N, C-alpha and C positions, 0 to 999 in steps of 0.2 A: 512619467510617474505622476500618481494623483496631484501630490503636493509636492512642488520643486523643490524650496532648499530645507535640508537636513538640519534638525535640532541636537544632532548627537553632540555629547559633551566632548569636546576632543580630546582633551588631558586626559578624560577616562578611559577613551577609545584608546588611545595609543598604551598606556597602561597595559591594557588587558592584551592590546594586540603583541606588545613586546614580551608577553610569555608563551608566545606559539612559537612553539620549535618545527619544523618540518622533518628533522631527524627524530625527533620524537611521536611523532604526530605518525610518521609512516611505521617506524617498528610496533609501535601499539597496534597498527592496523595489521601488521603481519603477524603479530603475535593472536589476534583474534580471529583472524583466518584459520590460521592453524588448528584450533580447536574446533572439530567438527561437531556442528549442531544441526544435523540434520533432522527435518520433518515431514514424513512420521521418520522416525517416533518420537522425533520434537523434543530430546534432553537437552536443555541448553544451561546446566547446574555450573559446570567449568565456565563455559563463556560470561555465563552472567556474574562471579564468583571474580573472575579476571577484570570486570569491571567496577565491580565494587570496591577490591582491594583499590584501584586506581585513584577513585574518589575517596575512599575513607581517608587514604594515605593525606589528601588537602584538606581533612577537616570536615567533609561533608555526612551528614547524619546519614546511613546505612538502614533501609527497611524493605520490608519483603511483602509484595501481595501474591498469593499460593492458593490455586486450589489442586493442584496437582504437583506433587513433590517434583519430577524431574521437570515441572516449567514453573520456575519461581520466576515472579516478574520484579525487577527493581526500583526501589525509591530511593533515590540518593538528593536529600536536600541541603541546600544552602540558604540559610534563612537569616535575617536580621529585623525585628521590630513588624512595623504593622505595615501592609502595603499589596501590590497585587502577587499573584502566583503565576509565574510562567512554566510552562512543562514541556521538557523537551522528550518525544517518544519516537523511539525506532524498534525494530526487532533484529533479534540475535538468531531466530531459526531460519534454517536456508531449505532450499529445495534438495532432492537427490541429488547427486554427480551425474547420473544416464551412465553409458558405458564409458569407462576412463579409458580405453582406447582412444577416444576422440578428442581427447584432452593432448595438447601440447606441452603444459606443464602440468603436476600434480596437482589436485584437485585442493588438497589442504596443504602445500608446500609454501605458499605468498610468496613465489618468486619475484621479486625486484628487476625488472626486466625492461631497460629505456624509460623509467619514471612510471611504469606501470606495473601494480600489484597484481596479480593473476592467482584466484581461487574460486571456489565455490562459495559465492555470498561476499566476495571482494566488493563489490557494487551494493549487492541486494541482499542484506543492508547493512554490510558492516563498516560501508564507508562512511554512512549517518551514522552509527552508532559510535564509529571513533572520532567524527567529527563533534556530537555532543559532549561527549565525554571529555574531550579534550578543551574542548571551549569553558565548560563547566571548571575544568582546572585551573586553564587561564584566569577567569573569573576570580575564582578562591585565592590564586598565587598574587594576583595584581594589588591587593589591598584595596580596591575598588569599593567604596561603601553600596549597600545596597538598602534598599527597601522593600522588604517582601521576600517572597521564597521563590529560589529555583529548584525544579524537580526533575531530576535526568531521569526519565521512567524507558528502561529498556526491556523488553518483554519478549515473552514464548508467543508462540501459537499462532503468529499472523498468517503462514503460508498455508494453514487449516484453517483460516475465518476469524481466527482471534478470542474465542469464547473463554479460553484458559488465559488469554493475555490480554489485550488493550479493554477489550469489553468487561473482564472482571475489573482491571483497574479504575477504568470511567464509572466505575459503579460504586468503588471503595471511597465511605466516608472521608480518610487522608487524603482523596484526592480531588479538591474541589479548585480547579486552576481557571485564573480569568483570560489564557492565552494557551495554545496548545500550537508546537510547532511540531509536526510530523516530518521524520526524515524520510525519504523518499528520493530515489532518481531523478530528479529532476532538471538537470544540467546548470545546476546552482540558478535557477530561476524560480521566481516567486509564483508557486500555484494558490490563486485564491478558493481553491477547492477542489471536488473531484465529481465524475461523471458517477450518475447513478447505475445498481445493476438490476436487473428483472431477467434471470433465468428461467427459463418456463421447461419442465418436461410435457411433451406431447406423445399421447400413447393412443395407437388404433388399434382396436379391436375388432377380429374379424370369426371365422369358424374353420376349426379345423378339420382336414381330411387327409385322405391317403393320397402319396404323393402321385400316385399314378390314376387317381380319380380327381383330379384339381377341380370340375364343375361340381363336385359335391360340396366344395369349402368356400370359402372367401379369403382370400389371401390379403394379411394384414399388412404385408410389406408394401405388395402392388398400390396399397391404399397410401402407406406413407409416403411413397415415391410421387402421388400426384400431390402430397400437402409440401414436400419438399420443394417440387418445381412450382408451386402457387406461391410460397414465399419468396423462390427467385423473383418471381414475375410481378408480385403485388405488392409485397412488403419491402421489398430493398429500394425501391425507387423513391417511396415516398419516406425512407430513413434518410434519404442521399438530401433531402430538402431540410429536416430538423438540424439546424443547428444554431447555435450559441456563440458570442464572441470569445468565449473562454476555452472551449472546446471543439475536438475533432466532430464531426456529425454522429448523429446517433447508428447505431450499428446491431448487427445480428446475423449469428455466425451457429450455424449446424455444427457441435462440437462433439455430440456422443451420438450413438446409434446401436440399438439391440435388437434382436427379433429370430424367432422362429425356434423350433424344439429341437428336429432331427431332420435328418437331408433328406428323409422322403415323406415329410408331413408338410401339409399345405398350415404356413405359419396362421395362427390365429391373434399373434400378437406382433406388435413393432413399437418400439420407443425412440424419441429422439428426444434430446436435450438443446434446446435453442439459448444461446450464448446473447444476451441482450444487453447492449449497453447505453444507458438514456442520457438526456441531455435535461436540464431545467427545464418544467413544464410538462413533463412526460412523468407518468405517475405506474407503479407495479400492476397495480389492478387493471389500467385501462391497456397496459401492454400485454396481458392475460387475455383479455377480453379480444382486444384486436387480432392475436393469434389465433385464438378461437374460431372466429370468426371466418376467417380466411382457410383454417383447416376443415372445418364445418362445409364449406360450401365446396372444397375441393373434389371431396368424397360423396356429396348430396347424391350424384347419380348411382352411386353404387348401393345396391340392396343387400342388408348383414353386415355393412361397416358402421363403426360408431368412431367418435374420439373425445380423449379427456384429454383437457388444456388446465395444469396446476403452476403456481409457481415453485420455484426449486425449493431445496431446503431450507435456503438463509431466509425464503420469505420475500427479497426485495426490497430494494433501498431506494430512495430519490437520491436526485446528483445537492449537491450541495456548495455553495460557494459564500464567501465574506463579500461585502462593500471593501472595494481598492480603499477609500477613505477611513476605515476603522482604525484603531490604534495598533492591532495586529498586525497586518499586512503595511501598513505603514512602516512599523518598526524594521520590516523585512527587509523592505524597499529602502528605507534611508542606510540601511546597513551596506545592501549591494550599491548605492550611489557613492556612499563613502569610501566604498573599495574600488570604485571604476569597471562593477559589475554590470550584468543587464538589468535595468529598472522597468521593464516591461509586463505587468503581470499577466497570468494565463492561468490556464487548469490543469489539472492533471487527469488522464484516460483510465488507468485502472485505478482500482481499488487499493484503499487505505486502512488503516487502524483507524484512521481521524473520526472517520464514522460512527465508531462507538462512542468517542466523545461529543461530536455534535448530537448524536441521539442520546445525550443528558443536558443538554443547551451550551456545552460550551465551546466557542468559537476554535475553528481551529484551520491553518493552513500547511499545504504542502511545500517541503524545500528539503535539497539534499545532493550529493554530489554523485557524479557518474550518467549513464546514457540509461534510459529504460528498455531499450532494444536490446542491450546487452544482458539483462537478467534473464537467468534461467538457462543460460546458452553455455555450451562447452567453453572453454578457455574465457570464460567470463574474466573480466579486466577492469580497475578502476585508475584513474592516474593519481598519483601522488599529489600535483599542485592543483588538483579539483576539491582534494580533501583537505588539504590546507586552507584552500579559498573559503569553502564552508565552515571548517571550525572558525575562521575569523569572520565570518558572516553571523553565524550561530552567536558568537561570542557578544559582537555590536550590538544584534536584536537585544539580548539581555541586557547589556548596558543601556539602550533607548527607554527599556521598558522598567528597569529595576533601581537602576543607579540613582542615588540621591541628589536630587537636583539640587 
């Protein structure tokens, strides 16, 4: 880690850790997983109340940031005097279950089997929600004096972009954090930031004709085929060389395709979505221009075809990361060191709600229990030990940043 020895107050740390019970953490996680909060439609009211009730019972002040009635966002605050503000953020909404016949255990059963809790959202992201809530509970119960605020910000809407969730919260004047820890599945490693995204819609236009007279038209799907091959041959090798010490390489995936109007009509339009994940140094505008140049070159020899390339509905976002020597990552790294966990900082490959806070100028890191490879899968699970470990680490980070010196 960047700074070797930690400066955690051991007495304060041990007081807080003593308030963390594996049984209580497990039972809270199971109760939360049993509350369906599938997005869409994204109704998280019951899950949010479940969290709020737990925190209110320990004396935290409860407020909400709400744009849509079904999607309240929790602000639970533990405060004492002047000092910095630390915000824990994680999301309660989960993706749909898919075909429940593919599940060994009921998606909302939260069954505990061999130390694992199974269920939709068990890892993504109710494990992080649980660890953050229970870390705040432990800090409140411990009696360790703090200077400043801890805000537990559990949100809706992350799985569809966060406009009614974290984005709304990050813009709220009640939410002005000095530090943000976003809970996602990082295997309890300290992620200094996340990759950016610059997904693009690529649309090829041709000319329709009767399927029996294809020479009278210009086939947009044929044109798109040339573009897809060109992206594979020309773009992919370049991306493999675009690396950063914290992140996996830059990447591109054709994830959606549509085109044609009828079986016996030459298609006059075809569209693909190119899911581009970007590393520091790449920008959304440059990504769009690069794809446009490759696409135009691929169909240049076909008269009657044209192509348009536009950034997707989210508009693109650059990668972000903190310096490992900054106070926020140092607090998280010191917590992991104290507990004997991994102290090598890394980066997060997927998108998180952290980007909404970074857009407002607030530093954010990503940390939480669970394996991201299990997210959105049937039989999603998280290990109880991971959630308890994350609870301890969150609590110690709060001690490091907020406890009276």
